[in-house]
C-alpha positions in Angstrom: 11.5 28.3 2.6 8.2 27.2 -0.3 11.4 28.6 -3.2 13.7 25.7 -1.6 10.7 23.4 -1.1 10.0 23.9 -5.0 13.6 23.8 -6.5 14.6 20.8 -4.3 11.6 18.7 -6.1 11.8 19.5 -9.2 15.9 18.4 -8.8 14.4 15.3 -7.1 12.5 14.6 -10.2 14.8 15.2 -12.9 16.7 12.3 -11.1 14.3 10.0 -10.2 11.3 10.3 -13.3 14.7 9.5 -16.0 16.2 6.7 -13.4 12.6 5.2 -13.0 10.9 5.5 -17.1 14.5 5.3 -18.7 17.0 4.0 -17.7 17.8 -0.1 -16.8 16.5 -1.1 -14.4 19.8 -1.4 -12.3 20.1 2.3 -12.2 17.2 2.4 -10.2 18.4 -0.1 -8.2 21.9 2.2 -7.7 19.9 5.5 -7.3 17.6 4.3 -4.7 20.4 2.6 -2.5 21.9 5.7 -2.4 18.9 7.5 -1.2 18.4 4.5 1.5 21.8 4.4 2.3 21.7 8.4 3.1 18.6 7.6 5.1 20.5 4.8 7.1 22.9 7.8 8.2 20.3 9.6 9.5 18.6 6.8 11.3 21.8 5.7 12.8 22.2 9.2 14.4 19.1 9.6 15.3 19.7 6.5 17.5 22.6 7.4 19.2 22.6 9.7 22.9 21.5 13.0 22.5 24.0 15.8 22.7 27.3 13.6 21.4 27.1 14.6 17.7 30.5 12.6 17.1 29.4 9.3 18.4 26.0 10.2 16.5 28.2 10.8 12.9 29.5 7.5 13.4 26.8 5.1 14.2 25.2 6.7 11.2 28.4 6.5 8.7 28.2 2.8 9.9 24.7 2.0 9.1 25.0 4.1 5.8 28.4 1.9 5.0 26.4 -1.6 6.0 23.5 -0.9 3.8 26.0 0.4 0.6 27.8 -2.8 1.1 24.9 -5.2 1.5 22.9 -3.8 -1.1 25.3 -3.6 -3.5 26.3 -7.3 -2.7 22.4 -8.4 -2.5 22.2 -6.3 -6.4 25.1 -8.6 -8.0 23.1 -11.7 -6.8 20.4 -10.2 -8.3 21.7 -9.2 -11.8 23.0 -12.7 -11.6 19.6 -14.4 -11.6 16.5 -14.5 -10.0 16.0 -14.8 -5.7 15.5 -18.3 -4.9 11.8 -19.7 -4.9 9.8 -18.1 -2.0 12.6 -15.9 -0.6 11.7 -12.9 -2.0 7.8 -13.7 -0.7 8.7 -14.9 3.0 11.4 -11.7 3.6 8.2 -9.3 2.7 5.8 -11.2 4.4 8.0 -11.0 7.5 8.5 -7.3 6.8 5.2 -6.4 6.9 4.5 -8.9 10.0 7.4 -6.6 12.0 5.5 -3.2 10.9 1.9 -4.6 11.8 3.0 -6.3 15.6 6.4 -4.8 16.7 6.5 -1.6 14.9 2.9 -0.9 16.3 4.1 -2.1 19.9 6.6 0.6 19.4 4.4 3.1 19.3 2.0 1.7 22.0 5.4 1.5 24.3 6.3 5.2 23.2 10.1 4.0 22.5 11.0 3.7 18.9 14.7 2.6 19.7 14.4 -0.8 20.9 14.2 -4.2 19.3 17.8 -4.1 18.3 18.8 -0.6 17.0 20.7 -0.1 13.9 20.5 -3.9 13.3 17.0 -3.7 13.3 17.0 -0.4 10.9 19.4 -1.7 8.4 17.4 -4.7 8.1 14.3 -2.4 7.6 16.0 0.0 5.3 17.4 -2.9 3.2 14.2 -4.3 2.7 12.6 -1.3 1.5 15.4 -0.9 -0.9 14.9 -4.8 -2.2 11.1 -4.1 -2.7 11.5 -0.6 -4.4 14.1 -2.5 -6.6 11.4 -5.3 -7.2 8.7 -3.3 -7.9 10.8 -1.3 -10.8 11.6 -5.0 -12.3 7.7 -5.6 -11.9 7.5 -2.1 -14.1 7.6 1.6 -13.8 3.7 1.7 -13.1 4.1 -1.0 -10.4 6.4 1.6 -8.6 4.7 4.5 -9.4 1.3 3.4 -8.2 2.8 2.0 -5.0 4.6 5.0 -3.9 1.4 7.1 -5.2 -0.8 5.3 -2.3 1.5 6.7 0.0 2.1 10.4 -1.3 -1.8 10.4 -2.1 -2.6 9.5 1.7 0.0 11.8 2.9 -1.5 15.1 0.9 -5.0 14.1 2.0 -4.4 13.4 5.4 -2.9 17.1 5.4 -5.4 18.8 4.1 -8.4 16.6 5.5 -6.7 17.2 8.9 -6.3 21.2 8.4 -10.4 21.5 7.3 -11.9 19.1 10.2 -9.5 17.8 12.5 -10.7 17.8 15.7 -9.5 14.8 17.8 -5.4 13.7 18.0 -4.2 10.7 16.2 -1.0 10.1 18.4 -0.7 13.3 20.5 2.1 12.3 22.5 4.1 11.5 19.2 2.8 13.7 16.5 0.2 16.4 17.8 -0.4 17.5 14.3 -1.9 14.0 13.4 -5.6 13.6 13.8 -7.8 10.6 13.0 -9.8 13.2 10.6 -6.9 13.1 8.7 -6.3 9.7 8.7 -10.2 9.2 7.4 -9.6 12.1 4.3 -6.0 9.8 3.6 -8.3 6.7 3.1 -11.1 7.9 1.5 -8.6 9.7 -1.1 -6.6 6.7 -1.7 -9.7 4.3 -2.3 -11.5 6.9 -4.6 -8.4 7.6 -6.6 -7.3 3.8 -7.1 -10.8 3.2 -8.3 -10.8 5.9 -10.4 -7.2 4.8 -12.1 -8.7 0.9 -12.1 -11.7 2.5 -13.8 -10.0 4.5 -16.4 -7.1 2.7 -17.3 -8.6 -1.1 -17.3 -7.4 -4.5 -18.6 -4.4 -2.1 -19.7 -3.3 -0.6 -15.8 -3.7 -4.5 -14.6 -1.2 -5.6 -17.3 1.2 -2.8 -16.7 1.4 -3.9 -13.0 -1.0 -1.1 -11.1 -1.6 -1.5 -7.8 -5.1 -1.0 -7.1 -6.0 -2.7 -10.5 -3.8 -5.6 -9.8 -6.0 -5.6 -6.6 -9.4 -5.1 -8.0 -8.4 -8.0 -10.5 -7.5 -10.1 -7.7 -9.7 -9.1 -4.9 -12.7 -7.4 -5.9 -13.3 -3.5 -5.4 -14.3 -4.3 -1.9 -11.3 -6.4 -1.4 -8.8 -3.8 -2.8 -10.4 -1.1 -0.9 -9.6 -3.3 2.6 -6.1 -3.8 1.1 -5.9 0.2 0.1 -6.8 0.9 4.1 -4.0 -1.5 5.1 -2.1 0.3 3.2 -2.6 3.2 4.4 -2.5 2.0 8.2 1.0 1.0 7.3 2.2 4.5 6.1 0.6 6.2 8.8 2.6 3.8 11.2 5.9 4.5 9.2 5.2 8.1 9.4 4.7 7.6 13.5 7.6 5.7 13.8 10.2 8.2 12.3 8.0 11.4 14.4 9.1 9.2 17.9 12.4 8.6 16.6 13.0 12.6 16.2 10.9 13.1 19.9 13.6 10.6 21.4 16.4 12.3 19.7 15.4 16.0 20.3 15.4 17.1 16.5 13.0 18.4 14.6 14.3 16.7 10.9 16.0 13.7 10.7 18.8 15.7 8.5 19.5 19.1 6.2 20.2 16.8 3.2 17.1 17.9 1.2 16.7 22.1 1.5 12.9 22.8 2.2 12.4 19.4 3.1 14.6 18.2 5.9 16.3 14.9 5.5 16.0 11.6 3.1 14.5 9.7 5.9 11.6 12.7 6.5 10.8 11.8 2.8 10.5 8.1 2.5 9.2 7.2 6.1 6.2 6.5 5.1 7.5 4.0 2.3 9.6 2.2 4.8 6.7 0.0 6.1 4.5 0.1 2.3 6.9 -0.8 -0.5 7.6 -4.0 1.3 3.9 -4.9 1.4 3.0 -3.3 -1.7 5.9 -5.9 -3.1 4.2 -8.5 -1.2 0.8 -8.3 -3.0 2.6 -8.3 -6.3 3.7 -11.7 -5.9 0.8 -13.2 -4.0 -1.1 -11.9 -7.2 1.1 -13.1 -9.8 
């Protein structure tokens, strides 16, 4: 299992890193859209009635196709010029608000299928893709630093939870998650973010490094509060997908990535966090 995880991670890095750092922005747009469409296929299948594989495959295919076509059309429009003034900020604000209020309501009700089903899933995934695309257009540092918040939080939560975890965060949804793990995630993200700002200075801010952008605009205390909010959003996304899988009666969203499960398993925490990260850049600019 470990060998599969490592090989898959190496292959993913070999695809993603050149697309982010070396290629033109539209290449990353296309690559990330392919990943979001794959996640859409998995999400669509999770929304289907358990025990009906053909219906699940149809639902997943429709969602993936819809995302691909909508994303391709939006990419063509974006390559032709900037989005209308205020449209991007409004969209990212709406997506962030959805996750903060409706997404949390999903978790409280223990129901991840309500509120529009496939249409809602498509809009949330498409919004995440737009955010990933626009962050790359700001610069590779803006994209990597936003995703790093989620990665650092995930790793820190795992190790802090294993070492100190006692109180369950959401036992009916994801029994392995603890409040101590969440606290470890917050501490790690703030620590690494402040250290990165200290070491990077003005160069990091000009490159779009998210913690440095936050410190420049809000000060260290304000930046720490916002980073806590981003970690909370990543946890909401993770729990939301866990609830989807629990309701569908499956362990993983798919088997696309050997050793890792499905694409949705790997990007669940990015879906609510990336629109919020882009919103912060837009407001700072």
